[in-house]
C-alpha positions as CSV (number, residue, x, y, z in Angstrom):
1,M,-76.5,134.8,-43.1
2,R,-74.3,132.0,-44.5
3,G,-71.8,134.2,-45.9
4,K,-70.6,135.3,-42.2
5,P,-69.7,132.0,-40.9
6,A,-67.9,131.1,-44.1
7,A,-65.9,134.4,-44.0
8,R,-65.1,133.9,-40.3
9,R,-63.8,130.5,-40.9
10,A,-61.8,131.7,-43.8
11,L,-60.4,134.5,-41.7
12,R,-59.6,132.2,-38.9
13,E,-57.7,129.7,-41.4
14,L,-55.7,132.7,-42.9
15,L,-54.6,133.6,-39.3
16,L,-53.6,130.3,-38.8
17,V,-51.5,129.9,-41.9
18,A,-49.9,133.5,-41.3
19,V,-48.8,132.3,-37.8
20,L,-47.3,129.2,-39.5
21,F,-45.3,131.4,-41.9
22,L,-44.4,133.7,-39.3
23,A,-43.0,130.9,-37.1
24,Y,-40.9,129.6,-39.9
25,K,-39.3,133.1,-40.4
26,L,-38.7,133.8,-36.8
27,G,-36.6,130.7,-36.2
28,R,-33.7,133.0,-36.4
29,V,-34.0,133.9,-32.6
30,L,-33.6,130.2,-31.8
31,V,-30.0,130.3,-32.9
32,E,-28.9,133.6,-31.9
33,G,-25.3,133.4,-30.4
34,H,-24.8,129.8,-31.9
35,V,-23.0,130.5,-35.0
36,G,-19.9,128.8,-34.0
37,A,-21.8,125.6,-33.1
38,A,-23.6,125.7,-36.4
39,L,-20.3,126.0,-38.3
40,T,-18.8,123.2,-36.3
41,N,-21.9,121.0,-36.9
42,A,-21.4,121.7,-40.7
43,R,-18.0,120.3,-40.9
44,D,-19.1,117.1,-38.9
45,V,-22.2,116.6,-41.3
46,W,-19.9,117.1,-44.4
47,D,-17.3,114.6,-43.1
48,F,-20.1,112.0,-42.2
49,E,-21.5,112.2,-45.6
50,R,-18.0,111.3,-47.1
51,L,-17.6,108.5,-44.6
52,V,-20.9,106.9,-45.6
53,H,-20.1,107.7,-49.3
54,L,-23.1,109.9,-50.1
55,P,-22.7,111.8,-53.3
56,S,-20.8,115.2,-53.2
57,E,-22.9,118.1,-53.3
58,E,-19.9,120.1,-54.6
59,S,-19.7,117.7,-57.5
60,L,-23.3,118.3,-58.6
61,Q,-22.9,122.0,-58.1
62,A,-19.8,122.2,-60.2
63,A,-21.5,120.3,-63.1
64,L,-24.1,123.1,-63.5
65,L,-21.9,126.0,-62.8
66,G,-21.1,126.2,-66.6
67,H,-24.6,126.4,-67.4
68,L,-25.9,129.7,-66.2
69,W,-29.3,129.5,-67.4
70,W,-29.8,126.2,-65.3
71,I,-28.1,127.9,-62.0
72,R,-30.6,131.0,-62.5
73,A,-33.5,128.7,-63.0
74,A,-32.7,126.7,-59.7
75,N,-32.2,130.1,-57.9
76,S,-35.6,131.3,-59.1
77,F,-37.3,127.9,-58.1
78,Y,-35.7,128.5,-54.7
79,A,-36.9,132.0,-54.2
80,Y,-40.4,132.0,-55.9
81,V,-41.9,128.4,-55.8
82,H,-41.5,127.3,-52.3
83,F,-43.9,129.6,-50.3
84,P,-46.3,130.3,-53.3
85,A,-46.7,126.4,-54.1
86,T,-47.4,125.7,-50.4
87,A,-49.8,128.7,-50.1
88,A,-51.7,127.9,-53.4
89,A,-52.0,124.3,-52.2
90,L,-53.5,125.6,-49.1
91,V,-56.1,127.7,-50.7
92,W,-57.2,125.2,-53.4
93,L,-57.5,122.3,-50.7
94,Y,-59.5,124.7,-48.4
95,R,-62.0,125.5,-51.3
96,R,-62.2,121.9,-53.2
97,R,-61.2,119.5,-50.5
98,P,-61.8,120.6,-47.0
99,G,-61.1,117.2,-45.4
100,I,-57.9,116.7,-47.1
101,Y,-57.1,120.6,-46.0
102,L,-57.4,119.9,-42.6
103,W,-55.1,117.0,-42.6
104,F,-52.6,119.0,-44.7
105,R,-52.7,122.1,-42.4
106,R,-52.1,119.9,-39.4
107,S,-49.3,118.1,-41.0
108,L,-47.5,121.3,-42.1
109,A,-47.8,122.8,-38.6
110,S,-46.6,119.7,-37.1
111,L,-43.6,119.5,-39.2
112,T,-42.6,123.1,-38.8
113,A,-42.9,122.8,-35.0
114,F,-40.7,119.6,-34.9
115,A,-38.2,121.1,-37.3
116,L,-37.9,124.4,-35.3
117,L,-37.3,122.3,-32.3
118,I,-34.4,120.4,-34.1
119,H,-33.2,123.8,-35.4
120,S,-32.8,125.1,-31.9
121,L,-30.9,121.8,-30.6
122,F,-28.8,121.3,-33.6
123,P,-28.0,124.6,-35.5
124,L,-26.5,123.8,-38.9
125,A,-24.7,126.2,-41.4
126,P,-25.5,125.4,-45.1
127,P,-22.8,124.1,-47.3
128,R,-22.6,127.4,-49.1
129,M,-21.2,128.9,-45.8
130,L,-18.6,126.0,-45.4
131,T,-15.5,127.2,-47.2
132,S,-13.9,123.9,-46.8
133,A,-16.6,122.2,-48.8
134,G,-15.6,124.5,-52.0
135,M,-19.2,125.4,-52.8
136,V,-20.2,129.0,-53.7
137,D,-23.6,130.9,-52.9
138,T,-25.2,130.7,-56.4
139,G,-28.1,133.0,-55.5
140,H,-25.6,135.8,-54.3
141,L,-23.4,135.3,-57.4
142,Y,-26.1,134.8,-60.1
143,G,-29.3,135.8,-58.5
144,P,-31.9,135.9,-57.6
145,S,-31.3,135.6,-53.9
146,V,-33.6,135.6,-51.0
147,Y,-31.0,135.9,-48.2
148,G,-28.8,138.9,-47.1
149,A,-25.5,138.8,-45.3
150,P,-25.9,136.3,-42.4
151,S,-24.7,138.9,-40.1
152,T,-27.3,141.5,-41.1
153,D,-30.2,139.2,-42.1
154,T,-32.8,139.3,-39.3
155,L,-35.8,138.0,-41.2
156,S,-34.6,134.4,-41.8
157,N,-32.9,131.7,-40.0
158,Q,-29.8,130.7,-42.3
159,Y,-28.5,128.3,-39.7
160,A,-31.5,125.9,-39.9
161,A,-30.3,123.6,-42.6
162,M,-31.4,120.2,-40.9
163,P,-34.0,119.3,-41.5
164,S,-34.8,120.9,-44.8
165,L,-38.2,122.4,-44.6
166,H,-38.1,123.0,-48.3
167,V,-38.0,119.5,-48.9
168,G,-40.5,118.5,-46.1
169,W,-43.1,120.9,-47.4
170,A,-42.7,119.9,-50.9
171,L,-43.2,116.4,-50.0
172,T,-46.2,117.1,-48.0
173,V,-47.8,119.1,-50.8
174,A,-47.2,116.3,-53.2
175,I,-48.8,113.8,-51.1
176,A,-51.9,115.9,-50.4
177,M,-52.3,116.9,-54.1
178,I,-52.0,113.2,-55.4
179,A,-54.7,112.3,-52.5
180,A,-56.9,115.2,-53.4
181,T,-57.0,114.7,-57.3
182,R,-58.2,111.9,-59.5
183,S,-56.6,112.8,-62.9
184,R,-54.2,110.4,-64.4
185,W,-51.6,113.3,-64.4
186,R,-51.8,113.7,-60.6
187,W,-48.6,111.5,-60.1
188,L,-46.5,114.4,-61.7
189,W,-46.8,116.1,-58.2
190,A,-44.2,113.5,-57.2
191,A,-41.9,115.4,-59.1
192,H,-42.2,118.6,-56.9
193,P,-40.0,117.1,-54.0
194,V,-37.6,115.6,-56.3
195,V,-36.9,119.0,-58.1
196,T,-36.7,120.7,-54.8
197,L,-34.2,118.4,-53.5
198,L,-31.9,119.1,-56.6
199,V,-32.4,122.8,-56.3
200,V,-31.6,123.1,-52.6
201,V,-28.4,121.0,-53.0
202,V,-27.4,122.7,-56.2
203,T,-27.8,126.2,-54.8
204,G,-25.6,125.3,-51.7
205,N,-28.4,125.7,-49.4
206,H,-28.6,122.1,-48.0
207,Y,-26.9,118.7,-47.5
208,W,-28.2,115.4,-48.6
209,L,-28.8,114.5,-44.9
210,D,-30.8,117.5,-44.7
211,A,-33.3,115.9,-47.1
212,I,-33.2,112.5,-45.4
213,A,-33.9,113.9,-42.1
214,A,-36.8,116.0,-43.6
215,V,-38.4,112.8,-45.3
216,T,-38.0,111.1,-42.0
217,L,-39.6,113.6,-40.1
218,V,-42.6,113.7,-42.6
219,A,-43.2,110.1,-42.2
220,L,-43.3,110.5,-38.4
221,V,-45.6,113.3,-38.7
222,L,-47.9,111.4,-41.0
223,A,-48.0,108.6,-38.7
224,V,-49.3,110.6,-35.8
225,V,-51.3,113.4,-37.7
226,T,-53.1,111.3,-40.2
227,P,-55.1,109.1,-37.7
228,L,-56.1,112.2,-35.8
229,S,-57.4,113.7,-38.9
230,R,-59.8,111.0,-39.6
231,P,-63.4,111.6,-39.0
232,P,-64.9,109.4,-36.1
233,A,-66.4,106.2,-37.2
234,V,-70.2,106.4,-37.1
235,A,-72.0,103.2,-35.8
236,P,-74.7,102.1,-38.3
237,A,-78.2,102.8,-37.1
238,P,-79.9,99.7,-35.7
239,R,-82.3,98.1,-38.0
240,P,-85.9,97.7,-36.8
241,A,-87.0,94.3,-35.5
242,T,-88.9,92.4,-38.1
243,A,-91.5,90.1,-36.9
244,V,-90.8,86.6,-38.4
245,V,-94.0,84.8,-39.5
246,P,-93.5,81.1,-39.5
247,A,-94.2,79.5,-43.0
248,P,-97.4,77.5,-42.8
249,R,-96.6,73.8,-42.2
250,P,-97.7,71.4,-45.0
251,A,-100.9,69.6,-44.4
252,I,-100.3,65.8,-43.7
253,A,-103.0,63.4,-44.8
254,V,-103.9,61.1,-42.0
255,A,-105.7,57.9,-42.9
256,A,-108.7,57.2,-41.1
257,A,-108.4,54.4,-38.7
258,P,-110.6,51.4,-39.5
259,R,-113.9,51.4,-37.9
260,P,-114.0,48.5,-35.3
261,A,-116.7,45.9,-35.8
262,L,-119.5,46.2,-33.4
263,V,-120.0,43.2,-31.2
264,H,-123.8,43.4,-31.5
265,E,-123.8,43.1,-35.3
266,I,-124.4,39.6,-36.4
267,P,-123.9,38.9,-40.0
268,A,-126.6,37.1,-41.8
269,L,-126.0,33.4,-42.7
270,P,-126.8,32.2,-46.0
271,P,-129.8,29.5,-46.3
272,F,-128.6,25.9,-45.6
273,P,-130.4,23.1,-47.3
274,G,-132.8,21.3,-45.0
275,L,-132.9,24.4,-42.6
276,G,-135.3,27.3,-42.6
277,V,-134.0,30.9,-42.7
278,Y,-132.2,31.8,-39.7
279,R,-133.4,34.8,-37.9
280,P,-131.7,36.2,-34.8
281,V,-133.6,36.6,-31.6
282,L,-134.5,40.2,-31.1
283,P,-134.3,41.9,-27.6
284,E,-137.9,42.4,-27.3
285,Q,-138.6,38.5,-27.6
286,R,-140.0,37.3,-24.3
287,R,-137.9,34.6,-23.0
288,D,-140.7,32.7,-21.1
289,E,-142.6,32.0,-24.4
290,P,-142.2,28.4,-25.3
291,A,-140.1,27.3,-28.1
292,P,-142.1,26.6,-31.4
293,T,-142.2,23.2,-32.7
294,A,-139.3,22.3,-34.9
295,Y,-141.0,19.5,-36.8
296,S,-144.5,18.4,-37.5
297,T,-146.0,15.1,-39.1
298,K,-147.8,15.3,-42.3
299,T,-149.6,12.7,-44.0
300,H,-148.3,11.8,-47.4
301,P,-150.7,12.7,-50.3
302,E,-151.2,9.5,-51.3
303,G,-151.7,8.3,-47.5
304,V,-149.2,5.4,-48.2
305,G,-146.2,4.6,-46.2
306,R,-144.6,6.5,-43.3
307,A,-145.3,9.9,-42.4
308,A,-142.7,12.4,-44.0
309,E,-140.8,14.5,-41.8
310,V,-141.1,18.1,-43.3
311,P,-139.1,20.8,-41.7
312,R,-140.6,23.9,-40.6
313,S,-139.0,27.1,-40.4
314,F,-138.3,28.8,-37.1
315,G,-141.2,31.1,-36.2
316,L,-141.8,33.8,-33.5
């Protein structure tokens, strides 16, 4: 059961990519009847490049025309690497990096849509068609060639030089593959758009300004598409509330207050010479009783002299 949804998704992606390539090829109808404007724009672009002192495409091509092996290698790269490399990147990213694949597909589709719009508004003949530039069609002279005669070629748009989708797609492939891999060799993918730029100029298919326009358009597309391709941020789940148990307060030692002296506690007095032992009056003592005699007279044993006063102790 799982295989059917996966097969449907793969078929849908295949159809979307096929539509993308078909739109690239059918751009020819957008410039039908604008050949004169395309050649006029080509002369203007060539003169502007000389005005701002950009390197001459004709000089670079002339430096390699004496090395036929390099010319044929450039023609083969232009014919056999552009579409297969892009298709291979789409397939690999779909299988190994689905998240980056979605961003890559959207970027390619947006880049192609903007480029087709510019092609329709500003048709531009390549420098190999501009006789005043002194450049030749290396694909037609040395092969292999992917284009027929402009008057009979109905499968491609040869008047869509600016921006260069060869350079734009190559740059997008390099960015995607560098982002999708972790090998230290992944930075070699940066050579892909550089080699593509040299190839499209040497073969006489694009101007330097075509590449500059493509890089600018890629930057614009990435600024718009990349934020849209990011997954929405998921708010973190709230943590369950945790009951906070206060720490026990340390016990504080409280000194006991001194016990107040009771008013009815009368301390015992020490005996005093000449007096008897003092005894406190108890509550049950009757207050109407006569006080005991404090002193009594006693005859001296010898019976001589005055009577001695002998103290008696207080009694009950």
